[in-house]
TITORVO-902327 format. One record per atom (N, C-alpha, C): residue number from 1; residue in three letters; chain; atom name; y, x, z. Coordinates in steps of 0.001 Angstrom, whole numbers, plus 500000, padded with zeros to 6 digits. Atoms other than C-alpha are relative to their C-alpha. Layout:
<recs>
 bamar mimi vexmar fikol     yy     xx     zz
   NUM  ALA      A    CA      Y      X      Z
...
</recs>
This chain:
<recs>
 bamar mimi vexmar fikol     yy     xx     zz
     1  MET      A     N 501710 501030 500354
     1  MET      A    CA 862042 709337 925926
     1  MET      A     C 500152 499398 501579
     2  ARG      A     N 500209 500408 498936
     2  ARG      A    CA 861037 707063 928664
     2  ARG      A     C 498661 499902 500549
     3  VAL      A     N 501498 499829 499828
     3  VAL      A    CA 857278 707203 929904
     3  VAL      A     C 499868 499614 501252
     4  HIS      A     N 500286 500828 498930
     4  HIS      A    CA 855798 704647 931952
     4  HIS      A     C 498473 500107 500118
     5  VAL      A     N 501373 500063 499598
     5  VAL      A    CA 852311 704878 933546
     5  VAL      A     C 499908 498644 501011
     6  ALA      A     N 500191 501579 499562
     6  ALA      A    CA 850852 701220 934081
     6  ALA      A     C 498926 500225 501680
     7  ASP      A     N 500950 499553 499225
     7  ASP      A    CA 849335 702183 937578
     7  ASP      A     C 499516 498635 500672
     8  HIS      A     N 500424 501745 499556
     8  HIS      A    CA 847276 699017 938199
     8  HIS      A     C 498522 499728 500360
     9  PRO      A     N 501595 500107 499794
     9  PRO      A    CA 843733 698629 940123
     9  PRO      A     C 499441 499066 498483
    10  LEU      A     N 500774 500259 500844
    10  LEU      A    CA 842603 696313 937087
    10  LEU      A     C 499973 500933 498777
    11  ILE      A     N 499738 499140 501344
    11  ILE      A    CA 844107 699025 934366
    11  ILE      A     C 498736 500923 500444
    12  THR      A     N 500566 499016 499509
    12  THR      A    CA 842257 701585 936575
    12  THR      A     C 498277 499444 499664
    13  HIS      A     N 501304 500833 500244
    13  HIS      A    CA 838742 699509 936415
    13  HIS      A     C 499845 500046 498802
    14  LYS      A     N 500936 500463 500793
    14  LYS      A    CA 838742 698546 933257
    14  LYS      A     C 500047 501617 498722
    15  LEU      A     N 499807 498990 500411
    15  LEU      A    CA 839901 702120 931958
    15  LEU      A     C 498261 501202 500016
    16  THR      A     N 501049 499302 499904
    16  THR      A    CA 836641 703576 934063
    16  THR      A     C 498733 499804 499172
    17  VAL      A     N 500948 500473 501763
    17  VAL      A    CA 834182 701141 931712
    17  VAL      A     C 500132 500763 499065
    18  LEU      A     N 499846 499455 501210
    18  LEU      A    CA 835722 702539 928856
    18  LEU      A     C 499310 501638 499796
    19  ARG      A     N 500376 498175 500041
    19  ARG      A    CA 835076 706217 929990
    19  ARG      A     C 498724 499939 500026
    20  ASP      A     N 501014 499990 500280
    20  ASP      A    CA 831742 705295 930381
    20  ASP      A     C 499103 500425 498776
    21  GLN      A     N 500985 500016 501538
    21  GLN      A    CA 829420 706562 927409
    21  GLN      A     C 498926 499138 499871
    22  THR      A     N 500704 500596 500643
    22  THR      A    CA 826991 704540 927846
    22  THR      A     C 500434 498378 499821
    23  THR      A     N 499556 501528 500549
    23  THR      A    CA 829364 701410 927423
    23  THR      A     C 499710 499507 498249
    24  PRO      A     N 499963 500546 501613
    24  PRO      A    CA 828672 699542 924250
    24  PRO      A     C 500765 499168 499368
    25  SER      A     N 498742 500103 500333
    25  SER      A    CA 830973 699147 921916
    25  SER      A     C 500404 498310 499672
    26  PRO      A     N 499970 501830 499642
    26  PRO      A    CA 830722 694890 921991
    26  PRO      A     C 500998 500119 500655
    27  LEU      A     N 499375 499642 498805
    27  LEU      A    CA 831952 695850 925346
    27  LEU      A     C 501400 500745 500199
    28  PHE      A     N 498291 499243 500324
    28  PHE      A    CA 834593 698438 924477
    28  PHE      A     C 500794 499646 499459
    29  ARG      A     N 498867 500301 500298
    29  ARG      A    CA 835944 696636 922427
    29  ARG      A     C 501048 499014 500331
    30  SER      A     N 499340 501124 499316
    30  SER      A    CA 836489 693614 924365
    30  SER      A     C 500915 500299 501338
    31  LEU      A     N 499129 499923 499154
    31  LEU      A    CA 837741 695382 927161
    31  LEU      A     C 501786 500878 499447
    32  VAL      A     N 498477 499850 500513
    32  VAL      A    CA 840473 697322 925021
    32  VAL      A     C 500885 499171 499311
    33  GLU      A     N 498659 501534 499856
    33  GLU      A    CA 841859 693761 924246
    33  GLU      A     C 499981 499674 501093
    34  GLU      A     N 499545 500465 498846
    34  GLU      A    CA 841702 693000 927593
    34  GLU      A     C 500811 501506 500699
    35  LEU      A     N 499062 498875 499299
    35  LEU      A    CA 843575 696271 928512
    35  LEU      A     C 501316 500066 499039
    36  MET      A     N 498515 500325 500933
    36  MET      A    CA 846060 695966 925910
    36  MET      A     C 500808 498752 500620
    37  THR      A     N 498356 501776 499421
    37  THR      A    CA 847656 692172 927491
    37  THR      A     C 500146 501030 501040
    38  LEU      A     N 499259 499797 498327
    38  LEU      A    CA 847689 694109 930745
    38  LEU      A     C 501209 501283 499709
    39  LEU      A     N 498914 498760 500581
    39  LEU      A    CA 849738 697225 928652
    39  LEU      A     C 501116 499399 499597
    40  ALA      A     N 499290 500636 500792
    40  ALA      A    CA 851401 695034 926590
    40  ALA      A     C 501088 499330 500933
    41  TYR      A     N 498895 500638 499049
    41  TYR      A    CA 852992 692899 929635
    41  TYR      A     C 500835 501246 500493
    42  GLU      A     N 499178 499159 499609
    42  GLU      A    CA 854616 696200 930838
    42  GLU      A     C 500302 500746 498929
    43  GLY      A     N 499366 499324 501250
    43  GLY      A    CA 855449 697481 927075
    43  GLY      A     C 500695 499098 499384
    44  THR      A     N 499591 500936 500616
    44  THR      A    CA 857052 694165 926619
    44  THR      A     C 501169 499798 500771
    45  ARG      A     N 498369 500288 499741
    45  ARG      A    CA 860102 694384 928989
    45  ARG      A     C 501207 500044 500303
    46  GLY      A     N 498298 499507 500695
    46  GLY      A    CA 862469 695366 927276
    46  GLY      A     C 500172 499226 498905
    47  VAL      A     N 499760 500852 500998
    47  VAL      A    CA 861721 692733 924460
    47  VAL      A     C 501560 499151 500156
    48  ARG      A     N 498503 500377 500580
    48  ARG      A    CA 865146 691236 922756
    48  ARG      A     C 499806 498552 500464
    49  VAL      A     N 499494 501515 499947
    49  VAL      A    CA 865801 687349 924168
    49  VAL      A     C 500786 499373 499708
    50  GLU      A     N 498710 500302 500224
    50  GLU      A    CA 868148 685066 923521
    50  GLU      A     C 500067 498318 500349
    51  ALA      A     N 500056 501438 499077
    51  ALA      A    CA 869079 681737 925961
    51  ALA      A     C 500208 499017 499489
    52  VAL      A     N 500443 501149 501183
    52  VAL      A    CA 867946 678295 924239
    52  VAL      A     C 499998 498996 501521
    53  THR      A     N 499748 501749 498642
    53  THR      A    CA 867929 674471 926444
    53  THR      A     C 498907 499118 499400
    54  VAL      A     N 500913 501046 500599
    54  VAL      A    CA 864936 672857 926179
    54  VAL      A     C 500151 498870 501061
    55  GLN      A     N 500060 501215 499077
    55  GLN      A    CA 864299 669468 927461
    55  GLN      A     C 498592 499549 500411
    56  THR      A     N 501543 500442 499715
    56  THR      A    CA 861341 668694 930057
    56  THR      A     C 500142 498470 500062
    57  PRO      A     N 500241 501614 499415
    57  PRO      A    CA 860127 665267 930800
    57  PRO      A     C 501455 499561 500991
    58  VAL      A     N 498748 500587 499148
    58  VAL      A    CA 863002 665049 933668
    58  VAL      A     C 501366 500473 499802
    59  SER      A     N 498916 499464 500694
    59  SER      A    CA 865734 666953 932353
    59  SER      A     C 500658 501416 498958
    60  PRO      A     N 500035 498567 500594
    60  PRO      A    CA 867222 669965 930411
    60  PRO      A     C 499956 501118 500845
    61  ALA      A     N 500054 498715 499421
    61  ALA      A    CA 866514 673347 931221
    61  ALA      A     C 500201 500952 499168
    62  GLN      A     N 499483 498703 501011
    62  GLN      A    CA 867748 676663 930392
    62  GLN      A     C 499164 501143 499953
    63  GLY      A     N 501204 498894 500305
    63  GLY      A    CA 865201 679457 929007
    63  GLY      A     C 500236 500650 498961
    64  VAL      A     N 499276 499184 501412
    64  VAL      A    CA 865234 681967 926460
    64  VAL      A     C 498403 500200 499004
    65  ARG      A     N 500756 499710 501263
    65  ARG      A    CA 863011 682890 923185
    65  ARG      A     C 500334 501326 499515
    66  ILE      A     N 500125 499177 500095
    66  ILE      A    CA 862067 685607 921607
    66  ILE      A     C 501351 500404 498698
    67  SER      A     N 498695 499988 500819
    67  SER      A    CA 865354 686693 919416
    67  SER      A     C 499445 500593 498175
    68  ASP      A     N 500063 499757 501483
    68  ASP      A    CA 865630 687382 915558
    68  ASP      A     C 500456 501301 499541
    69  PRO      A     N 501072 500099 500880
    69  PRO      A    CA 864971 689525 913849
    69  PRO      A     C 498512 500181 501166
    70  LYS      A     N 500767 500081 498993
    70  LYS      A    CA 861554 689324 915359
    70  LYS      A     C 499396 501392 499986
    71  PRO      A     N 500439 498845 499306
    71  PRO      A    CA 859853 692381 916873
    71  PRO      A     C 498734 500297 498887
    72  LEU      A     N 500897 499340 500561
    72  LEU      A    CA 857359 694467 914902
    72  LEU      A     C 499004 500886 500351
    73  VAL      A     N 501430 498932 499373
    73  VAL      A    CA 853657 695456 916047
    73  VAL      A     C 499531 500807 498806
    74  VAL      A     N 500325 498827 500964
    74  VAL      A    CA 852463 698565 913951
    74  VAL      A     C 498756 500891 500734
    75  PRO      A     N 501523 499336 499663
    75  PRO      A    CA 848759 699533 914981
    75  PRO      A     C 500007 501324 498970
    76  ILE      A     N 500146 499070 501036
    76  ILE      A    CA 847920 703040 913178
    76  ILE      A     C 498219 500084 500164
    77  LEU      A     N 501076 499763 500546
    77  LEU      A    CA 844846 702828 911542
    77  LEU      A     C 499066 501209 500557
    78  ARG      A     N 500790 501156 499913
    78  ARG      A    CA 841565 702769 912569
    78  ARG      A     C 500216 499278 501376
    79  ALA      A     N 500557 500156 498827
    79  ALA      A    CA 841386 702761 916012
    79  ALA      A     C 500924 499077 500669
    80  GLY      A     N 498853 500488 499243
    80  GLY      A    CA 844993 701217 916798
    80  GLY      A     C 499688 498310 500075
    81  LEU      A     N 500711 501236 500374
    81  LEU      A    CA 843161 697963 915183
    81  LEU      A     C 499570 499279 501569
    82  GLY      A     N 500153 500489 498840
    82  GLY      A    CA 841550 697492 918663
    82  GLY      A     C 500610 499594 500798
    83  MET      A     N 499186 500618 498829
    83  MET      A    CA 844210 696929 920612
    83  MET      A     C 501196 499106 499377
    84  LEU      A     N 498735 501384 500380
    84  LEU      A    CA 846331 694356 918015
    84  LEU      A     C 499986 498536 500506
    85  GLU      A     N 500146 501234 499438
    85  GLU      A    CA 844553 691414 919079
    85  GLU      A     C 500292 499782 501543
    86  GLY      A     N 499589 500289 499009
    86  GLY      A    CA 845544 691568 922915
    86  GLY      A     C 501570 500448 499833
    87  MET      A     N 498410 500357 499855
    87  MET      A    CA 849252 692548 921939
    87  MET      A     C 500572 498668 499421
    88  VAL      A     N 499366 500990 500847
    88  VAL      A    CA 849803 689803 919512
    88  VAL      A     C 499840 498580 501387
    89  LYS      A     N 500477 500876 498921
    89  LYS      A    CA 848128 687583 922187
    89  LYS      A     C 500976 499748 501389
    90  MET      A     N 498957 500109 499308
    90  MET      A    CA 851324 688123 924632
    90  MET      A     C 501515 499820 499008
    91  LEU      A     N 499609 499671 500927
    91  LEU      A    CA 853391 688799 921735
    91  LEU      A     C 499910 499225 498409
    92  PRO      A     N 500647 500866 501081
    92  PRO      A    CA 852514 685540 919343
    92  PRO      A     C 500837 499868 498649
    93  THR      A     N 498814 500081 501264
    93  THR      A    CA 855804 685624 917144
    93  THR      A     C 500269 501105 499877
    94  ALA      A     N 499883 498736 500520
    94  ALA      A    CA 855975 689375 916414
    94  ALA      A     C 499037 499866 498632
    95  GLU      A     N 500266 499821 501237
    95  GLU      A    CA 855527 690340 912963
    95  GLU      A     C 498761 501504 499793
    96  VAL      A     N 501157 498758 500009
    96  VAL      A    CA 852373 693012 912118
    96  VAL      A     C 500118 500622 498835
    97  GLY      A     N 500024 499317 501260
    97  GLY      A    CA 852615 695690 909693
    97  GLY      A     C 498781 501190 500405
    98  PHE      A     N 501120 499232 500094
    98  PHE      A    CA 849989 698538 909279
    98  PHE      A     C 500292 501201 500027
    99  LEU      A     N 500026 499047 500071
    99  LEU      A    CA 850060 702280 909777
    99  LEU      A     C 498680 501038 499912
   100  GLY      A     N 501299 499257 500207
   100  GLY      A    CA 846993 704624 908211
   100  GLY      A     C 500306 501162 499980
   101  MET      A     N 499488 498448 500220
   101  MET      A    CA 847382 708172 909434
   101  MET      A     C 498520 500335 501128
   102  ALA      A     N 501145 499217 500077
   102  ALA      A    CA 843760 710607 909680
   102  ALA      A     C 500506 501326 500599
   103  ARG      A     N 499963 498411 499334
   103  ARG      A    CA 843952 713675 911843
   103  ARG      A     C 498879 500958 499290
   104  ASN      A     N 500562 498975 500434
   104  ASN      A    CA 842696 716823 910107
   104  ASN      A     C 498978 500635 500741
   105  GLU      A     N 500536 499233 498819
   105  GLU      A    CA 839743 717998 912206
   105  GLU      A     C 500113 501897 500486
   106  GLU      A     N 499791 498589 499767
   106  GLU      A    CA 840795 721611 911342
   106  GLU      A     C 501541 500424 500376
   107  THR      A     N 499116 499645 500040
   107  THR      A    CA 844094 721625 911135
   107  THR      A     C 500605 499218 501451
   108  LEU      A     N 499999 500902 499169
   108  LEU      A    CA 844416 718914 914023
   108  LEU      A     C 501556 499572 499840
   109  GLU      A     N 498961 500428 500809
   109  GLU      A    CA 847727 717668 911412
   109  GLU      A     C 500210 498942 499513
   110  PRO      A     N 500275 501637 500787
   110  PRO      A    CA 848253 713818 910435
   110  PRO      A     C 500417 500335 498852
   111  THR      A     N 499190 500272 501696
   111  THR      A    CA 848555 712672 906943
   111  THR      A     C 499613 498565 500380
   112  THR      A     N 500124 501623 500239
   112  THR      A    CA 849092 709139 906020
   112  THR      A     C 499961 499854 498784
   113  TYR      A     N 500526 500855 501557
   113  TYR      A    CA 847226 707198 903357
   113  TYR      A     C 499918 498647 500316
   114  ALA      A     N 499692 501263 500644
   114  ALA      A    CA 848126 703588 903797
   114  ALA      A     C 501177 499363 501308
   115  GLU      A     N 499001 500611 499162
   115  GLU      A    CA 851227 701434 904909
   115  GLU      A     C 500202 498836 499563
   116  ARG      A     N 499049 501187 500526
   116  ARG      A    CA 852419 698357 904833
   116  ARG      A     C 501113 499465 500820
   117  LEU      A     N 498289 500141 499121
   117  LEU      A    CA 856161 697930 906423
   117  LEU      A     C 500650 499732 499623
   118  PRO      A     N 499008 500211 500368
   118  PRO      A    CA 858819 696655 905961
   118  PRO      A     C 501065 501152 499361
   119  ASP      A     N 499115 498339 500351
   119  ASP      A    CA 861554 698889 903925
   119  ASP      A     C 501068 500208 500863
   120  ASP      A     N 498551 499678 499211
   120  ASP      A    CA 864467 698436 906384
   120  ASP      A     C 499688 499372 501008
   121  LEU      A     N 500510 500558 498574
   121  LEU      A    CA 863457 698161 909836
   121  LEU      A     C 500762 500004 501211
   122  SER      A     N 498653 500019 499240
   122  SER      A    CA 866971 698034 911067
   122  SER      A     C 500049 498898 501150
   123  ASP      A     N 500009 501288 498446
   123  ASP      A    CA 867484 695916 914912
   123  ASP      A     C 498549 499583 499720
   124  ARG      A     N 500959 500687 499946
   124  ARG      A    CA 864138 695237 914355
   124  ARG      A     C 499166 501263 501437
   125  GLN      A     N 501482 499677 498982
   125  GLN      A    CA 861814 696466 917788
   125  GLN      A     C 498796 500317 499585
   126  CYS      A     N 500675 499606 500886
   126  CYS      A    CA 859302 698278 916678
   126  CYS      A     C 498900 500310 501436
   127  PHE      A     N 500647 499761 498985
   127  PHE      A    CA 856095 698648 918997
   127  PHE      A     C 498424 500419 499421
   128  VAL      A     N 500866 499009 500509
   128  VAL      A    CA 853582 701387 918321
   128  VAL      A     C 498469 499753 499907
   129  LEU      A     N 501104 500137 499459
   129  LEU      A    CA 849794 700873 918812
   129  LEU      A     C 498988 501293 499733
   130  ASP      A     N 500105 499583 500085
   130  ASP      A    CA 847887 703806 919339
   130  ASP      A     C 498650 500630 501203
   131  PRO      A     N 500250 499750 499080
   131  PRO      A    CA 844924 704302 921749
   131  PRO      A     C 500037 501669 500771
   132  MET      A     N 500713 498648 499033
   132  MET      A    CA 844739 708182 922506
   132  MET      A     C 501149 501132 499382
   133  LEU      A     N 499217 498832 500382
   133  LEU      A    CA 847851 710490 922748
   133  LEU      A     C 499579 501469 500496
   134  ALA      A     N 500566 498930 500002
   134  ALA      A    CA 846149 713533 922478
   134  ALA      A     C 500692 501575 499811
   135  THR      A     N 499489 499177 500174
   135  THR      A    CA 847935 716323 920600
   135  THR      A     C 501085 499254 499587
   136  GLY      A     N 498850 501120 499981
   136  GLY      A    CA 850867 713755 919804
   136  GLY      A     C 500110 500202 498820
   137  GLY      A     N 499797 499874 501275
   137  GLY      A    CA 850831 714618 916059
   137  GLY      A     C 500089 498534 498993
   138  SER      A     N 500563 501304 500575
   138  SER      A    CA 849480 711077 914816
   138  SER      A     C 501310 498878 500543
   139  LEU      A     N 498857 501595 499632
   139  LEU      A    CA 852531 709227 917071
   139  LEU      A     C 500734 500485 499500
   140  ILE      A     N 498368 499346 500228
   140  ILE      A    CA 855366 711900 916306
   140  ILE      A     C 500031 499355 498488
   141  ALA      A     N 499653 500434 501320
   141  ALA      A    CA 854570 711324 912556
   141  ALA      A     C 499912 498246 499821
   142  ALA      A     N 500319 501395 500155
   142  ALA      A    CA 853909 707551 913006
   142  ALA      A     C 501501 499303 500481
   143  ILE      A     N 499166 500247 499589
   143  ILE      A    CA 856997 707030 914936
   143  ILE      A     C 501818 500436 499460
   144  ASN      A     N 499042 499661 500809
   144  ASN      A    CA 859305 709131 912455
   144  ASN      A     C 499786 499345 498766
   145  PHE      A     N 499674 501026 501557
   145  PHE      A    CA 858233 706946 909521
   145  PHE      A     C 500634 499054 500505
   146  LEU      A     N 498786 500992 499413
   146  LEU      A    CA 859695 704140 911567
   146  LEU      A     C 501069 500237 499823
   147  PHE      A     N 498843 499434 499859
   147  PHE      A    CA 862648 705697 912323
   147  PHE      A     C 500655 500491 498883
   148  ALA      A     N 499997 499596 501809
   148  ALA      A    CA 862779 707151 908303
   148  ALA      A     C 500757 498467 499597
   149  ARG      A     N 499656 501624 500257
   149  ARG      A    CA 863030 703004 907733
   149  ARG      A     C 501006 499487 500502
   150  GLY      A     N 498862 500101 499216
   150  GLY      A    CA 865843 702800 910042
   150  GLY      A     C 499835 499126 501540
   151  ALA      A     N 500372 500089 498320
   151  ALA      A    CA 864064 701807 913584
   151  ALA      A     C 501476 500661 500765
   152  THR      A     N 499452 499476 498537
   152  THR      A    CA 866081 702913 916827
   152  THR      A     C 499198 499459 500842
   153  ASP      A     N 500110 500239 498366
   153  ASP      A    CA 864221 701115 919357
   153  ASP      A     C 498323 499834 499564
   154  VAL      A     N 501390 500102 499867
   154  VAL      A    CA 860637 702102 919513
   154  VAL      A     C 499265 500104 501225
   155  THR      A     N 500971 499776 499497
   155  THR      A    CA 857797 701678 921880
   155  THR      A     C 498449 500525 499700
   156  ALA      A     N 501497 499625 501013
   156  ALA      A    CA 854169 703067 921463
   156  ALA      A     C 498809 499951 501110
   157  ILE      A     N 500568 500373 498687
   157  ILE      A    CA 851761 701731 923949
   157  ILE      A     C 498129 501159 499588
   158  CYS      A     N 501049 499114 499819
   158  CYS      A    CA 848982 704126 924433
   158  CYS      A     C 498726 500014 501520
   159  ILE      A     N 501080 500272 498815
   159  ILE      A    CA 845208 703761 926935
   159  ILE      A     C 500401 501499 500356
   160  LEU      A     N 499724 498119 499479
   160  LEU      A    CA 845334 707933 927280
   160  LEU      A     C 500844 500509 499385
   161  ALA      A     N 499227 499197 500859
   161  ALA      A    CA 847565 710594 926921
   161  ALA      A     C 499598 501360 500851
   162  ALA      A     N 500096 499006 499049
   162  ALA      A    CA 847360 714248 927600
   162  ALA      A     C 501211 500169 500255
   163  PRO      A     N 498743 499604 499856
   163  PRO      A    CA 849978 716163 928923
   163  PRO      A     C 500983 500827 498929
   164  GLU      A     N 499439 499196 501446
   164  GLU      A    CA 850378 718545 925747
   164  GLU      A     C 500695 499093 499271
   165  GLY      A     N 499594 500900 500767
   165  GLY      A    CA 850353 715309 923997
   165  GLY      A     C 501680 499356 500067
   166  LEU      A     N 498961 500341 499518
   166  LEU      A    CA 853097 714347 925786
   166  LEU      A     C 501452 500962 500193
   167  ALA      A     N 499035 499111 500657
   167  ALA      A    CA 855283 717326 925623
   167  ALA      A     C 500231 499965 498753
   168  ALA      A     N 499630 499556 500989
   168  ALA      A    CA 855033 717777 922299
   168  ALA      A     C 500727 498375 499328
   169  VAL      A     N 499001 500744 500416
   169  VAL      A    CA 856618 714035 921728
   169  VAL      A     C 500995 500216 500715
   170  GLU      A     N 498755 499599 499313
   170  GLU      A    CA 859255 714489 924176
   170  GLU      A     C 500549 501352 498895
   171  LYS      A     N 499140 498742 500252
   171  LYS      A    CA 860214 717837 922420
   171  LYS      A     C 500292 499346 498248
   172  ALA      A     N 499772 500488 502092
   172  ALA      A    CA 859736 716358 918236
   172  ALA      A     C 501119 498734 500145
   173  LEU      A     N 498849 501032 500234
   173  LEU      A    CA 861890 713174 919423
   173  LEU      A     C 501078 499806 500704
   174  ALA      A     N 499109 499896 498546
   174  ALA      A    CA 864436 714303 921792
   174  ALA      A     C 501155 499171 499207
   175  GLY      A     N 498709 500795 500749
   175  GLY      A    CA 867783 711935 921222
   175  GLY      A     C 499437 499065 499498
   176  ARG      A     N 500542 500852 499953
   176  ARG      A    CA 865633 709369 920403
   176  ARG      A     C 499456 498965 500509
   177  GLU      A     N 499850 500956 498868
   177  GLU      A    CA 865448 705902 921950
   177  GLU      A     C 498393 499299 500092
   178  VAL      A     N 501458 500190 500240
   178  VAL      A    CA 861743 705558 922358
   178  VAL      A     C 499455 500382 501421
   179  THR      A     N 500755 500445 498945
   179  THR      A    CA 859525 704241 925112
   179  THR      A     C 498358 500434 499770
   180  ILE      A     N 501584 499429 499914
   180  ILE      A    CA 855641 705700 926059
   180  ILE      A     C 499642 498793 500785
   181  ILE      A     N 500350 501101 499189
   181  ILE      A    CA 853912 702770 927836
   181  ILE      A     C 498030 500926 500029
   182  LEU      A     N 501354 499394 500344
   182  LEU      A    CA 850346 704647 928872
   182  LEU      A     C 498863 499047 501475
   183  GLY      A     N 500773 499905 498923
   183  GLY      A    CA 847254 703760 931095
   183  GLY      A     C 499605 500511 501414
   184  ALA      A     N 500636 499219 499025
   184  ALA      A    CA 846491 706931 932455
   184  ALA      A     C 500957 501392 498988
   185  VAL      A     N 500159 498415 500529
   185  VAL      A    CA 847447 710562 931802
   185  VAL      A     C 498718 500898 500624
   186  ASP      A     N 501059 499160 499660
   186  ASP      A    CA 844389 712690 931637
   186  ASP      A     C 500428 501605 500734
   187  GLU      A     N 500493 498451 499038
   187  GLU      A    CA 843304 716606 932959
   187  GLU      A     C 501309 500561 498676
   188  ARG      A     N 499264 499300 501208
   188  ARG      A    CA 844335 718287 929272
   188  ARG      A     C 499336 499816 498827
   189  LEU      A     N 500937 500111 501407
   189  LEU      A    CA 842811 718840 925934
   189  LEU      A     C 499513 501018 499610
   190  ASP      A     N 500566 498533 500305
   190  ASP      A    CA 840198 720995 924810
   190  ASP      A     C 499980 500279 498335
   191  GLU      A     N 499918 499207 500977
   191  GLU      A    CA 839606 723214 922548
   191  GLU      A     C 499840 499351 498317
   192  HIS      A     N 499998 500811 501649
   192  HIS      A    CA 839348 720679 919585
   192  HIS      A     C 500605 499151 500052
   193  GLY      A     N 498876 501110 500350
   193  GLY      A    CA 842013 718475 920376
   193  GLY      A     C 499551 498701 500676
   194  TYR      A     N 500479 500860 499914
   194  TYR      A    CA 840086 716197 922576
   194  TYR      A     C 500644 499846 500677
   195  ILE      A     N 499508 500270 498718
   195  ILE      A    CA 841505 714553 925603
   195  ILE      A     C 498770 499890 501073
   196  VAL      A     N 501061 499887 498985
   196  VAL      A    CA 839321 715685 929148
   196  VAL      A     C 500940 499332 500989
   197  PRO      A     N 501423 500424 500316
   197  PRO      A    CA 837933 713646 930603
   197  PRO      A     C 500170 498800 498460
   198  GLY      A     N 499923 500936 501017
   198  GLY      A    CA 839342 710935 927944
   198  GLY      A     C 498797 498978 500184
   199  LEU      A     N 501155 501017 499919
   199  LEU      A    CA 836724 708623 926897
   199  LEU      A     C 499235 500029 498484
   200  GLY      A     N 500732 500018 501901
   200  GLY      A    CA 835750 710328 922962
   200  GLY      A     C 500770 499162 498923
   201  ASP      A     N 499273 500685 501294
   201  ASP      A    CA 836762 708804 919869
   201  ASP      A     C 500115 498664 500252
   202  ALA      A     N 499464 501410 499803
   202  ALA      A    CA 838390 705770 920515
   202  ALA      A     C 499577 498922 498590
   203  GLY      A     N 500397 500908 501252
   203  GLY      A    CA 837483 704664 916820
   203  GLY      A     C 498563 500031 499720
   204  ASP      A     N 501308 500024 499731
   204  ASP      A    CA 834097 705627 916690
   204  ASP      A     C 498964 499369 500984
   205  ARG      A     N 500643 501461 499213
   205  ARG      A    CA 833377 703444 919782
   205  ARG      A     C 500281 498724 500171
   206  LEU      A     N 499184 501666 500642
   206  LEU      A    CA 835444 700647 918359
   206  LEU      A     C 499252 499378 499446
   207  TYR      A     N 500531 500282 501323
   207  TYR      A    CA 833654 700519 914923
   207  TYR      A     C 498730 500852 499523
   208  GLY      A     N 501281 499370 500232
   208  GLY      A    CA 831027 703248 915034
   208  GLY      A     C 500220 500971 498798
   209  LEU      A     N 499322 498598 500525
   209  LEU      A    CA 831113 706246 912797
   209  LEU      A     C 499984 499852 498897
   210  VAL      A     N 499716 500084 501400
   210  VAL      A    CA 831600 705082 909510
   210  VAL      A     C 500924 500918 499565
</recs>
């Protein structure tokens, strides 16, 4: 497993505003989208491309385009939806699937309640979007779901992670082709499985308490 923390002043600045409990939901959503664009830049460095020739007004030019089959972007509902727009702005030719997962607040174990994904993910580069890598349970379950459908190359993009969650993902996915892109690694998890200092419940701050 490869882990990359995108250490950049703009990322740290936006994270600081996200952490502030007084930041209202509209601004929070806007910042998550902006932050996701920066993280997507790091997360797509290994996206597969193929050589092409295009005609400029002056002469032919060599370049590249995204290879087929197109990458698949998979936000984990519901909080991952807040990251989707920033990702597809960077990767507009990608296809989008959805995976609905919820954490049992007593056991902290994830459950899958919805999915909209191709049956065969062979040779597809998959990008999983989940704002918070806390216990790691949801991300592990999501990545295993993709591998069960034939995926072999998965990149997860998260805004924040806890060291305990990173360790759990690495242990559970040993030997898999997985890359984790992060905005920051925080101190720890609290007794309720929340990241400290974190930014609270990302889904609630994006969309309210419904």
